[in-house]
N, CA, C, O and CB atoms as a CASP TS submission, in Angstrom:
PFRMAT TS
TARGET T0000
AUTHOR 0000-0000-0000
METHOD Language model
MODEL 1
PARENT N/A
ATOM      1  N   UNK     1      26.251   9.538   5.150  1.00  0.00           N
ATOM      2  CA  UNK     1      25.017   9.251   5.964  1.00  0.00           C
ATOM      3  C   UNK     1      25.632   8.445   7.144  1.00  0.00           C
ATOM      4  O   UNK     1      26.421   7.518   6.963  1.00  0.00           O
ATOM      5  CB  UNK     1      23.799   8.384   5.106  1.00  0.00           C
ATOM      6  N   UNK     2      25.208   8.872   8.379  1.00  0.00           N
ATOM      7  CA  UNK     2      25.599   8.378   9.604  1.00  0.00           C
ATOM      8  C   UNK     2      24.768   7.090   9.946  1.00  0.00           C
ATOM      9  O   UNK     2      23.672   6.922   9.412  1.00  0.00           O
ATOM     10  CB  UNK     2      25.449   9.465  10.648  1.00  0.00           C
ATOM     11  N   UNK     3      25.206   6.320  10.699  1.00  0.00           N
ATOM     12  CA  UNK     3      24.360   5.207  11.160  1.00  0.00           C
ATOM     13  C   UNK     3      23.395   5.571  12.239  1.00  0.00           C
ATOM     14  O   UNK     3      23.799   6.392  13.063  1.00  0.00           O
ATOM     15  CB  UNK     3      25.199   4.105  11.644  1.00  0.00           C
ATOM     16  N   UNK     4      22.254   5.125  12.363  1.00  0.00           N
ATOM     17  CA  UNK     4      21.366   5.440  13.322  1.00  0.00           C
ATOM     18  C   UNK     4      21.123   4.286  14.210  1.00  0.00           C
ATOM     19  O   UNK     4      20.380   4.424  15.182  1.00  0.00           O
ATOM     20  CB  UNK     4      20.185   5.918  12.744  1.00  0.00           C
ATOM     21  N   UNK     5      21.746   3.050  13.925  1.00  0.00           N
ATOM     22  CA  UNK     5      21.666   1.940  14.777  1.00  0.00           C
ATOM     23  C   UNK     5      22.060   2.361  16.313  1.00  0.00           C
ATOM     24  O   UNK     5      23.103   2.968  16.558  1.00  0.00           O
ATOM     25  CB  UNK     5      22.611   0.814  14.194  1.00  0.00           C
ATOM     26  N   UNK     6      21.167   1.997  17.270  1.00  0.00           N
ATOM     27  CA  UNK     6      21.544   2.171  18.662  1.00  0.00           C
ATOM     28  C   UNK     6      21.167   3.432  19.087  1.00  0.00           C
ATOM     29  O   UNK     6      21.380   3.748  20.258  1.00  0.00           O
ATOM     30  CB  UNK     6      22.941   1.988  18.907  1.00  0.00           C
ATOM     31  N   UNK     7      20.506   4.393  18.123  1.00  0.00           N
ATOM     32  CA  UNK     7      20.032   5.670  18.634  1.00  0.00           C
ATOM     33  C   UNK     7      18.435   5.717  18.911  1.00  0.00           C
ATOM     34  O   UNK     7      17.689   5.004  18.239  1.00  0.00           O
ATOM     35  CB  UNK     7      20.433   6.771  17.600  1.00  0.00           C
ATOM     36  N   UNK     8      18.044   6.386  19.696  1.00  0.00           N
ATOM     37  CA  UNK     8      16.663   6.583  20.045  1.00  0.00           C
ATOM     38  C   UNK     8      15.715   7.110  18.867  1.00  0.00           C
ATOM     39  O   UNK     8      16.022   8.125  18.240  1.00  0.00           O
ATOM     40  CB  UNK     8      16.633   7.549  21.196  1.00  0.00           C
ATOM     41  N   UNK     9      14.680   6.464  18.620  1.00  0.00           N
ATOM     42  CA  UNK     9      13.782   6.673  17.580  1.00  0.00           C
ATOM     43  C   UNK     9      12.999   7.916  17.950  1.00  0.00           C
ATOM     44  O   UNK     9      12.592   8.202  19.076  1.00  0.00           O
ATOM     45  CB  UNK     9      12.896   5.450  17.344  1.00  0.00           C
ATOM     46  N   UNK    10      12.826   8.718  16.667  1.00  0.00           N
ATOM     47  CA  UNK    10      11.794   9.900  16.915  1.00  0.00           C
ATOM     48  C   UNK    10      10.482   9.393  17.326  1.00  0.00           C
ATOM     49  O   UNK    10      10.097   8.263  17.024  1.00  0.00           O
ATOM     50  CB  UNK    10      11.561  10.789  15.624  1.00  0.00           C
ATOM     51  N   UNK    11       9.755  10.276  18.054  1.00  0.00           N
ATOM     52  CA  UNK    11       8.353   9.780  18.542  1.00  0.00           C
ATOM     53  C   UNK    11       7.600  10.110  17.268  1.00  0.00           C
ATOM     54  O   UNK    11       7.792  11.119  16.589  1.00  0.00           O
ATOM     55  CB  UNK    11       7.688  10.576  19.995  1.00  0.00           C
ATOM     56  N   UNK    12       6.582   8.995  16.977  1.00  0.00           N
ATOM     57  CA  UNK    12       5.732   9.061  15.894  1.00  0.00           C
ATOM     58  C   UNK    12       4.440   8.502  16.278  1.00  0.00           C
ATOM     59  O   UNK    12       4.351   7.930  17.364  1.00  0.00           O
ATOM     60  CB  UNK    12       6.286   8.396  14.744  1.00  0.00           C
ATOM     61  N   UNK    13       3.384   8.608  15.472  1.00  0.00           N
ATOM     62  CA  UNK    13       2.252   7.775  15.817  1.00  0.00           C
ATOM     63  C   UNK    13       1.623   7.197  14.382  1.00  0.00           C
ATOM     64  O   UNK    13       1.802   7.747  13.295  1.00  0.00           O
ATOM     65  CB  UNK    13       1.136   8.687  16.713  1.00  0.00           C
ATOM     66  N   UNK    14       0.996   6.208  14.554  1.00  0.00           N
ATOM     67  CA  UNK    14       0.497   5.329  13.469  1.00  0.00           C
ATOM     68  C   UNK    14      -0.841   4.626  13.843  1.00  0.00           C
ATOM     69  O   UNK    14      -1.104   4.408  15.026  1.00  0.00           O
ATOM     70  CB  UNK    14       1.573   4.254  13.131  1.00  0.00           C
ATOM     71  N   UNK    15      -1.671   4.277  12.855  1.00  0.00           N
ATOM     72  CA  UNK    15      -2.811   3.664  13.260  1.00  0.00           C
ATOM     73  C   UNK    15      -2.558   2.088  13.104  1.00  0.00           C
ATOM     74  O   UNK    15      -1.948   1.621  12.142  1.00  0.00           O
ATOM     75  CB  UNK    15      -4.023   4.212  12.436  1.00  0.00           C
ATOM     76  N   UNK    16      -3.142   1.235  14.256  1.00  0.00           N
ATOM     77  CA  UNK    16      -3.080  -0.110  14.057  1.00  0.00           C
ATOM     78  C   UNK    16      -4.044  -0.535  13.153  1.00  0.00           C
ATOM     79  O   UNK    16      -4.800   0.235  12.559  1.00  0.00           O
ATOM     80  CB  UNK    16      -3.183  -0.788  15.202  1.00  0.00           C
ATOM     81  N   UNK    17      -4.033  -1.951  13.015  1.00  0.00           N
ATOM     82  CA  UNK    17      -4.958  -2.643  12.200  1.00  0.00           C
ATOM     83  C   UNK    17      -6.505  -2.366  12.456  1.00  0.00           C
ATOM     84  O   UNK    17      -7.343  -2.524  11.568  1.00  0.00           O
ATOM     85  CB  UNK    17      -4.676  -4.058  12.372  1.00  0.00           C
ATOM     86  N   UNK    18      -6.818  -1.932  13.767  1.00  0.00           N
ATOM     87  CA  UNK    18      -8.013  -1.685  13.905  1.00  0.00           C
ATOM     88  C   UNK    18      -8.479  -0.186  13.855  1.00  0.00           C
ATOM     89  O   UNK    18      -9.592   0.214  14.194  1.00  0.00           O
ATOM     90  CB  UNK    18      -8.313  -2.284  14.988  1.00  0.00           C
ATOM     91  N   UNK    19      -7.490   0.542  13.399  1.00  0.00           N
ATOM     92  CA  UNK    19      -7.749   2.054  13.138  1.00  0.00           C
ATOM     93  C   UNK    19      -7.442   2.848  14.398  1.00  0.00           C
ATOM     94  O   UNK    19      -7.741   4.042  14.431  1.00  0.00           O
ATOM     95  CB  UNK    19      -9.292   2.339  12.700  1.00  0.00           C
ATOM     96  N   UNK    20      -6.823   2.215  15.506  1.00  0.00           N
ATOM     97  CA  UNK    20      -6.460   3.059  16.600  1.00  0.00           C
ATOM     98  C   UNK    20      -5.227   3.787  16.608  1.00  0.00           C
ATOM     99  O   UNK    20      -4.204   3.211  16.236  1.00  0.00           O
ATOM    100  CB  UNK    20      -6.462   2.361  17.670  1.00  0.00           C
ATOM    101  N   UNK    21      -5.193   4.994  16.990  1.00  0.00           N
ATOM    102  CA  UNK    21      -3.882   5.547  16.906  1.00  0.00           C
ATOM    103  C   UNK    21      -2.775   4.935  18.136  1.00  0.00           C
ATOM    104  O   UNK    21      -3.047   4.701  19.313  1.00  0.00           O
ATOM    105  CB  UNK    21      -4.102   7.187  17.017  1.00  0.00           C
ATOM    106  N   UNK    22      -1.706   4.800  17.565  1.00  0.00           N
ATOM    107  CA  UNK    22      -0.697   4.190  18.627  1.00  0.00           C
ATOM    108  C   UNK    22       0.579   5.127  18.483  1.00  0.00           C
ATOM    109  O   UNK    22       1.064   5.364  17.376  1.00  0.00           O
ATOM    110  CB  UNK    22      -0.285   2.462  18.302  1.00  0.00           C
ATOM    111  N   UNK    23       1.039   5.592  19.537  1.00  0.00           N
ATOM    112  CA  UNK    23       2.226   6.543  19.693  1.00  0.00           C
ATOM    113  C   UNK    23       3.387   5.485  20.191  1.00  0.00           C
ATOM    114  O   UNK    23       3.251   4.528  20.954  1.00  0.00           O
ATOM    115  CB  UNK    23       1.899   7.894  20.888  1.00  0.00           C
ATOM    116  N   UNK    24       4.550   5.947  19.532  1.00  0.00           N
ATOM    117  CA  UNK    24       5.756   5.191  20.072  1.00  0.00           C
ATOM    118  C   UNK    24       6.008   5.550  21.535  1.00  0.00           C
ATOM    119  O   UNK    24       6.418   4.652  22.271  1.00  0.00           O
ATOM    120  CB  UNK    24       7.062   5.517  19.224  1.00  0.00           C
ATOM    121  N   UNK    25       5.810   6.731  22.012  1.00  0.00           N
ATOM    122  CA  UNK    25       5.944   7.196  23.364  1.00  0.00           C
ATOM    123  C   UNK    25       5.057   6.267  24.362  1.00  0.00           C
ATOM    124  O   UNK    25       5.446   6.118  25.520  1.00  0.00           O
ATOM    125  CB  UNK    25       5.497   8.741  23.425  1.00  0.00           C
ATOM    126  N   UNK    26       3.945   5.687  23.941  1.00  0.00           N
ATOM    127  CA  UNK    26       3.266   4.958  24.861  1.00  0.00           C
ATOM    128  C   UNK    26       3.866   3.633  25.349  1.00  0.00           C
ATOM    129  O   UNK    26       3.414   2.979  26.288  1.00  0.00           O
ATOM    130  CB  UNK    26       2.052   4.745  24.341  1.00  0.00           C
ATOM    131  N   UNK    27       4.802   3.349  24.700  1.00  0.00           N
ATOM    132  CA  UNK    27       5.628   2.084  24.927  1.00  0.00           C
ATOM    133  C   UNK    27       6.892   2.153  25.525  1.00  0.00           C
ATOM    134  O   UNK    27       7.602   1.159  25.672  1.00  0.00           O
ATOM    135  CB  UNK    27       5.865   1.449  23.767  1.00  0.00           C
ATOM    136  N   UNK    28       7.285   3.571  25.966  1.00  0.00           N
ATOM    137  CA  UNK    28       8.429   3.847  26.615  1.00  0.00           C
ATOM    138  C   UNK    28       8.665   2.947  27.686  1.00  0.00           C
ATOM    139  O   UNK    28       7.724   2.661  28.427  1.00  0.00           O
ATOM    140  CB  UNK    28       8.440   5.116  27.043  1.00  0.00           C
ATOM    141  N   UNK    29       9.956   2.391  27.896  1.00  0.00           N
ATOM    142  CA  UNK    29      10.256   1.585  28.985  1.00  0.00           C
ATOM    143  C   UNK    29       9.844   0.026  28.780  1.00  0.00           C
ATOM    144  O   UNK    29      10.111  -0.862  29.589  1.00  0.00           O
ATOM    145  CB  UNK    29       9.564   2.196  30.181  1.00  0.00           C
ATOM    146  N   UNK    30       9.183  -0.139  27.620  1.00  0.00           N
ATOM    147  CA  UNK    30       8.861  -1.586  27.282  1.00  0.00           C
ATOM    148  C   UNK    30       9.475  -2.088  26.158  1.00  0.00           C
ATOM    149  O   UNK    30       9.836  -1.278  25.305  1.00  0.00           O
ATOM    150  CB  UNK    30       7.499  -1.806  27.087  1.00  0.00           C
ATOM    151  N   UNK    31       9.675  -3.331  25.978  1.00  0.00           N
ATOM    152  CA  UNK    31      10.244  -3.953  24.663  1.00  0.00           C
ATOM    153  C   UNK    31       9.218  -3.807  23.587  1.00  0.00           C
ATOM    154  O   UNK    31       8.061  -4.142  23.842  1.00  0.00           O
ATOM    155  CB  UNK    31      10.621  -5.528  24.822  1.00  0.00           C
ATOM    156  N   UNK    32       9.523  -3.350  22.438  1.00  0.00           N
ATOM    157  CA  UNK    32       8.426  -3.197  21.332  1.00  0.00           C
ATOM    158  C   UNK    32       9.175  -3.786  20.156  1.00  0.00           C
ATOM    159  O   UNK    32      10.371  -3.532  20.013  1.00  0.00           O
ATOM    160  CB  UNK    32       7.883  -1.557  21.030  1.00  0.00           C
ATOM    161  N   UNK    33       8.497  -4.590  19.276  1.00  0.00           N
ATOM    162  CA  UNK    33       8.945  -5.077  18.134  1.00  0.00           C
ATOM    163  C   UNK    33       8.115  -4.385  16.891  1.00  0.00           C
ATOM    164  O   UNK    33       6.905  -4.572  16.764  1.00  0.00           O
ATOM    165  CB  UNK    33       8.837  -6.605  18.211  1.00  0.00           C
ATOM    166  N   UNK    34       8.752  -3.705  16.140  1.00  0.00           N
ATOM    167  CA  UNK    34       7.916  -2.863  15.097  1.00  0.00           C
ATOM    168  C   UNK    34       8.415  -3.621  13.637  1.00  0.00           C
ATOM    169  O   UNK    34       9.610  -3.757  13.373  1.00  0.00           O
ATOM    170  CB  UNK    34       8.348  -0.960  15.171  1.00  0.00           C
ATOM    171  N   UNK    35       7.418  -4.047  12.818  1.00  0.00           N
ATOM    172  CA  UNK    35       7.715  -4.568  11.530  1.00  0.00           C
ATOM    173  C   UNK    35       7.024  -3.560  10.733  1.00  0.00           C
ATOM    174  O   UNK    35       5.889  -3.151  10.978  1.00  0.00           O
ATOM    175  CB  UNK    35       7.258  -6.065  11.266  1.00  0.00           C
ATOM    176  N   UNK    36       7.836  -3.142   9.671  1.00  0.00           N
ATOM    177  CA  UNK    36       7.336  -2.357   8.581  1.00  0.00           C
ATOM    178  C   UNK    36       7.373  -2.980   7.309  1.00  0.00           C
ATOM    179  O   UNK    36       8.452  -3.509   7.041  1.00  0.00           O
ATOM    180  CB  UNK    36       8.010  -1.178   8.485  1.00  0.00           C
ATOM    181  N   UNK    37       6.416  -3.065   6.392  1.00  0.00           N
ATOM    182  CA  UNK    37       6.541  -3.531   5.044  1.00  0.00           C
ATOM    183  C   UNK    37       5.669  -2.742   4.101  1.00  0.00           C
ATOM    184  O   UNK    37       4.713  -2.047   4.445  1.00  0.00           O
ATOM    185  CB  UNK    37       6.208  -4.975   4.968  1.00  0.00           C
ATOM    186  N   UNK    38       6.125  -2.936   2.826  1.00  0.00           N
ATOM    187  CA  UNK    38       5.550  -2.119   1.793  1.00  0.00           C
ATOM    188  C   UNK    38       4.286  -3.023   1.301  1.00  0.00           C
ATOM    189  O   UNK    38       4.438  -4.228   1.097  1.00  0.00           O
ATOM    190  CB  UNK    38       6.685  -1.763   0.567  1.00  0.00           C
ATOM    191  N   UNK    39       3.142  -2.434   1.140  1.00  0.00           N
ATOM    192  CA  UNK    39       1.981  -3.116   0.543  1.00  0.00           C
ATOM    193  C   UNK    39       2.270  -3.192  -0.981  1.00  0.00           C
ATOM    194  O   UNK    39       2.526  -2.171  -1.621  1.00  0.00           O
ATOM    195  CB  UNK    39       0.585  -2.332   0.862  1.00  0.00           C
ATOM    196  N   UNK    40       2.223  -4.461  -1.563  1.00  0.00           N
ATOM    197  CA  UNK    40       2.512  -4.613  -2.849  1.00  0.00           C
ATOM    198  C   UNK    40       1.302  -4.983  -3.672  1.00  0.00           C
ATOM    199  O   UNK    40       1.385  -5.674  -4.687  1.00  0.00           O
ATOM    200  CB  UNK    40       3.534  -5.544  -2.966  1.00  0.00           C
ATOM    201  N   UNK    41       0.213  -4.511  -3.207  1.00  0.00           N
ATOM    202  CA  UNK    41      -1.056  -4.727  -3.913  1.00  0.00           C
ATOM    203  C   UNK    41      -1.220  -4.121  -5.315  1.00  0.00           C
ATOM    204  O   UNK    41      -2.270  -4.280  -5.937  1.00  0.00           O
ATOM    205  CB  UNK    41      -2.113  -4.209  -3.086  1.00  0.00           C
TER
END
């Protein structure tokens, strides 16, 4: 398995906490911090 560190991310879209669709491409050229966590409910 090759390392993907430093490689561009694949464009994807997700819904934010308010249910609005957000695309990674919308933030091109800006700094963006993404935090992913698994819901343990």
